C-alpha positions, 0 to 999 in steps of 0.5 A: 856180405852180411845183410845191410852192411856195406863192404867197408862196414863188413871189413870193419866188423871182421877186423873188430872180431879179430882184434877182439879175439887175437889182440890188435898187435897180434892181428895182421892185415893179412889175417883180416884179408884172409878172413874176408876172402880177399887179397891183402892189397885189396884191403888197402882200397878201403883202409890205409892201415889196421890203425885206421880200422881200429880207430874207426871202430873205437871212435865211433863206438865211444862217441855214441857212448859218451853222447848217451852218458851226457844225456843221462847226466843232463836228465832230471833223474836223481843221482842213484838213478843216473848211476843205474842208467850209466851202468845199464848203458855200459852193460848194453855196450858190452852186448851191442858192441862186444868187439869194441869193448874187448879191444878197448879193455885189451889194447887201450894201454898200447893204443893210447901211446900211438899218434892219433889215439890220445883221445882214448886217455882223455875219454878214460879220464872223462869216464872216471870223472862222470862215475865219481861225480855221480857217486859223490852226488849220490852221497850228498843226496843221501841215496848212497852210503856216506862212508863209501870211499868214492875212489875205491867204489869207482874202481870196483864198479869200473872193473866189475862192469867192464870185465864182463866183456870177458865172459858175456856173449851176445845171444847167450842165455842172458840178455844185456838187460837181464845181466844189468838187472842182476848186477844192480840188484847185487850192487844195491841190495847185496847177496846176503839175506839180512839176519836179525839178532834173536834173544836166546 
């Protein structure tokens, strides 16, 4: 058993890694039990279904994530600083909750149609509302360029942040903070070197 984890939490961790790697629909209860070194029937002493397992993984992760988002939104930071903090927290989630983020990215569309998972759609809408509002506030405050298409800007930010779960590996050469530093530098400063017009 992993240090500090109860048997139940260890089974959740194993299930999360399998869901993230193979996909929720392609992972069976037997797969989870085999990876845990137990009989399939023994898994039912802890969980009544794999749906219960994925719900616990996603709900606990997202509940904490949105508590942190709420704290950022209600802070005294300016709009751009809030946006930076939200982006940092999101990239931190990929580092700390890699399996949960991968599951959401890969299977939210399927899971949202299942009974008991309606909250995934609601939270996705809440996420969009938060990010677009911060962009609008940044424009109003003169901290973000006024010609930004907010909806398009949101889509670019959302996809470039969360798609990082496909290539980022916790414990790799770059920490979550280092990735966030690079991302924010590219976002707000660009990758090109400013050019000046010189008279010939």
